[in-house]
N, C-alpha and C positions, 0 to 999 in steps of 0.2 A: 370856626378859627383860621385863620389863613395857615398855608403850609413853609415850611421853611427845609430848606437842605443845608444839613452841617458838613462842611469841605474837612478833611484831615490829611496834615502830611508831618508824619511823625519822623524824627531825626534820632542819631545819637546825642545830640545837647540841646534839643527843643521839639515842641510839637506847636508846629502852625496850626489856626483855625479858620473857615472863614463861615459866616453862617449868610444865607441866600435866601432872600424870597421866592416863591416858586410864580412864574410868569414865562412869558415867551423869551424873554431874556433875562435871566434870572439876574436882580439886583440886590446887591452885597447890603445888608444890614449891620453886619460886626464882622472885625476880622480883629484878629491877634496872637498871641504867642505866650507858652508856659517856657521858661527859662530856667535849664537846671544848673544848679552852683552849689555844686556839693553835695549836700545833704540837704539843700535845702532849694525855691525854687518859687522865680519871679513870674506874675501874668499879668500881662497888660491885653486891653481888648480896648479896640478904640470903634467907633460907629462906620460907616460905610465909605466915610473920609479920612480924614486922622485924627480927628476930635478924641482925645481915651476919655473913656470912661468909666472905669476904673484900674487900678495900677497896685497890687501888693504884693508882697514877700510872704512865704510863706514855709514851717519849716517841715522838714522831711517825715512827721509821725504818721502820715497817710502814704505816705511813701512816693519816689520818684522815677520809677520806673513808668515807661509806656500807657502801660496800662492801667497805672495809676493817677497818672493825668489823664487821660481822656475817662477814667470815670468820674474824675472830681470835675471834669469840664460839661463833661452830659449833664450831670445834676446841676451845674451850675449856669447851663441854656436852659431848663426844665423850672428854675428858680422866680422866675416872672421877668428878667431881665427883656425877652422878647413881647411882652404882652400880647400882643393876639397871636400872636404866633407859637405854633409848634412846630417840633423837626418830625419828618415826613421820612426821611432818608438817610443815607449818608455816604457820601462818596470820599475815596481814597485815593490818594496818590502809593501807586505801588511802584520801586524803581525796576525793579526786574520781571516782565514777563514771557522771557525767553521765545523759544521759537513757537510756542503753542497761542500766545495771548498775541492775535493781532487786533485788537480794538476792546474797550472797555467792556464790561461784563459784569453781571448780578453775581454776586459771591454765595456761595453754597460751600458745604461741608468737602464736596472734590473738588470744585476748585480751590480752596484755603490749600488742601493737600498738596495738590500740583503747585502751590505757588510758594508752599514748604519745601516741597525738593528744587527749589529755585535758589534756597539761599547759601548754598556755596558759590554761586557767580555775583553775589552780593551779597557779603556777609555783614557789612556794615551800616547797610540802609535797611534788606529786606526782612530783618528779625524786627525793626521799630514799628515800619510799615504793617505789617502782621499782627505786632501786638494791639495795634491800635480794632483794626478790623475784629478781633477776641472778644476785648472790652465791651464793644457798643453790643456783640453779639450778648456777651453776659448779662448786660445790662439792660437791653431792651430786644431779645430775639426774636420777636417778630419785625423790626424795624428792615425794611429794605437797606443792603449792602451794593455800592455799586465799587469795579476796580478799572481803576483808570491807569495805565500804564506808559511809564517813561522810553521802554523801548518799543514801543506799538506803532508809532509812528515811523520808525526805519524799518519796520519788515518790507518796505516796497524798493530795499536795498537791493540792486544785482547782483546775485552769486558772487560774480567775482570781488565786488566789491566788499563782502561777507567773510570771503577766506581769508585766512592765515596759509604761509608756503610752509607747511606741518604734514605731518605725516596723515593720511587721511582720514585712522583711526581717531586722531583727537579730534577733528572736523566734529565724527560722528558723537562725539563724548560731549558735542556743544562747545567745543571752543573755535567762537566764529564772531565777526565783528557784529553786535549788537545796537550799537549807536544808545544816547541817550539825552536827555533835554529833550522828549518827543513832544510831552503835554505843552512846554514851550514855543517849539516850534510850530505844532499844529495851530494852536492861539493864530501865529504870526500869518500861516499860510491864510486862516481863515480872513483876515481883517485884512491883509494886503490888499487886497481889490479896491479897498476904500481908500489909497493911497497912490497907486501905482498900476493900474488893471496891465499895461505892461509887462511888466517885472510877475505880475499874477500869474499871467501865463505863459512865461517865458521861462528864464536861467534868474534864480537869486540866490545869491550869498547873506546867510544868517548870522549874523556872530550874538551869542550869547554870552555874556560877560559878565563874570561877579565874581563869587568866593569860589565857583566852580565855572568854567570856560570851556565852550567849545564852539565850531562852526560847522555850519550844515548845507549843502548843495539842493537846492531846491529847482525843480523841473517841471513845470506846469503844477505848482504846488505840490508834489512828492519829491519824501529824499529819494535821493539816489548815491551822495555821500555824506561822511561825518566824520571830525577826528576824533570822539572817544570810540571806543571800538566795543574791545570785552569787558572791561569795568571803567571805572571813572578815572582812571588815573591816565589814560593815554591823549594824545593830543596836546593841547594848548597850555603852558604853565598857567598854572591857579592860584588862587589864595595860600593852601598849604597842600597842594598835590603837585607832584615835579610834571606833571605831561610827558611826552613822548621821552623815552631814556632805552639806550642802549641795553640790552639785556646784558651783555658780559659786565657790564657796572652792577647790578644787582649779583653773579655770579660772584666776582669779587670781593663784594660787601660781605657774600655769605663765608667766604673760603679767607681772605686777606682779614677780613674787620670782626670774623667770627662773630655774627651777627646770627640771630638765630630769623625764620623766617616772620614773628610775630615782631621780631624788632623791624625788621627789612617793611614788614605792613605797614608800622606804626608811621617809620621815620615818609615813606612814600607817601601816606596817605596825610601824615596830621604834621609834618616837621619841615616840608619841603616848598615849595613855590616862593608865594613874597615874601612869606614868613621866613622861611630858610636863605632863601638869599639876602634878604633885608638885616637879617637877623635880630629884630626888633618886632612887627608886627605883620601881618595878614590884611590890613584895612588899607584900599588903595587910597583914601583920604588922608589917610596919615602919611600914606607915603610920599605923595603929590606933594603935601607942605612942608617935610621935611628935609635940612639940610647937609644930611649924613649921604656921603658920596655910595656908602653901599644902599643906601632906601633910593637913588638915584639909578644902581646900576639894576635894582631889581626891577623897578618901572623900564628900565633898556630893555631887559629878556623879555618884560613880558610882550611888550609892543613887539621885538622881534621875530618871538615864535608867530606873535600872530599871521606877520606877515609873510613869513616862511609858510603856514599852514594856508595862508591863504592862497599864493600861488599854487596849492595843491589841490584845493578845492576847484580852485579856477580850473584847473586844466579838467579837473572830472567833467565840469561843465562844458568844457570846450569852450570858454568866453562866458561872461555873467552880463546881466542885465539891470542889473543893481543891487548894492550893499545894503543891508538892514541893520542897524544895531540894536540889542535889546538887552538883558537882565541889568541888576544893580548897576556892575560900572560901566557898562553899554550906553545904559540910560542916561545916566549924571556927569559922568566923566567926560567934560568936552575935551578935555587936553589930552586924554586916550584915543578919544576920536580923532582929534583932529592930526595926531601923529600918527595913528593907522593908515588915517585918507592919503597922508603925504606921501608915505612908504609906497600907497596902490596909484600912484600918478601915473605911474606905467601903463595900467590899468586901463587907463582912460576916465581915472574920480579926479576931480576938481573939485576944490575945501571953496564952502565959503562959509569965510570963517564968523562972521557976523551971523550967519543962520545958527551955526553949530555952537557958538558962545551962545543964543537965546533956547537951545534944546531944539531946535527944528518947528515940523517934525522932517522937512525935505535940507538936508545941510550942505548939497551942492549946487554948484552955481548953477543959472541957465544952459551953460554950454556944455556943463559935464557929458563927456559919451555914455557914462556909468552913472545914475544918482545914486546917492544916498539918502538913508532914511534912520531916524532914531522912532522906535515905536513899543511902546510899553509893551512888556508880557503880561499876560493876568493867567496862569497856570488854574488860578482857584476857579474864575468863572466858567475855562474851557471843562473841567471836572465837576459843576455845577449842572451846567448844561448837559453833560452827557446820562450825570446821575438822576436828573429830572425826567429823562428821553425813556433812559432803561427802566426807571422803578415806578412811573407814572405812566408807562403804554395803557391806552387802551385795550 
C-alpha cells in the first residue's frame, strides 16, 4: 500500500487539510476543510483539483474542538476513501516557532512542551495548531509528526530588522519582530527561479494578500524584512485585522472607552480591517462588487496601506528587481493588482492590463523596469515536502 502524508492547518474557525501521495514532489490526492458553525460543522473534501468528493453538515454531538475535528478526519482518512494509500506521517502548520525553531522538525514531547511555552506569543493560533498535534498523538501514537513554522523563514532577518525600540529587558523576554506567512514566502522563493531567475537571485518583494496580508523582502531568496512583526496584527490592513496602528490608540481605547484587554484584542483581530471600515464584510470580492461608499473606502485604504508599506520594504532592499503577488486576493483580484501596480509606477513598474486581466503569470509590460508576477502559493505542498524529508529519512 502506498504511503500518504496528511497535512493539517488548524485554526480558530476551521481545520484545513490536504493528503499527498509520497514521491519526489508530493502529489495532492485530497484537499478540504471542516468549518465550525456554532455547535455544528461543515465538512468538504475535494480531489487534487477542485472536484467535490464529499460534502456534509454534522451536528456537534462528537464535539467541535480542534481535537474532535482532527480525530474525525483521521478516522475518515482510514475509512477507505484513500483506497491504496495509508497515512504514514502528518505535517502541521505551526504559527509560532519563536527564536528557537528556524526549520521544520519532528515533534516529540520536548518539542511540544517548548511550543506550548510560545502560546502567549500567538494565543489565537498556537493552541489550535498544537491541539491537532495532540489529537494525532492520541489516535496514532507511533505516527511521525512534523512541525513546520510560519515564523521560521524569517529567522534570517538581520538583528536590526527584528528589534523594537524598547528597553532591552523586553527584547530578552521575546519581544521582537518574528514575521509570519513564512511558509508561503518559502514556497514562492523556491519556485521563483522557474519564473524569473534574475529576481530569484536578486531583490524581490512578495505580496501575500488575503484574509491575512503581509509583504516580504527577499534578497537572494532570504527574508530580510517583513511587515508583520511580533504578532499577525502588524503591517498591512487585512480582512478583520487592523494592521499597523499607533499604540496611543490602544491606550486611548483602554482609558477613554474603558475597554478591557480582551475587548481590544477582539476588536483588533476580529472586528477591524476590511470588515471594520466597510461595516459589512471582509470579503474582497463583495467589496469590489458593492456600490456602497464605505465598501469603496475600505478598498481604497487597503490599497493605500500596501503602497505605503511597499515603499518601506523597497527601502529595506535598496530597490527591488520584481514584485510577486500571491494569496487569495493577490492571485485572484486583478483590480487590486492593477491599483497596487499603478501606485508603484514611481518604482519603475508598468502594468500590462491584458496580462493582468488574464491572471499572468507575468503582468508587467516588456519595457517595465520592474517585472510583476502572479504566482499561486502552496503552503500545503511545502509542508508535505518537509514532512516526507524528515519522516522518511533513510
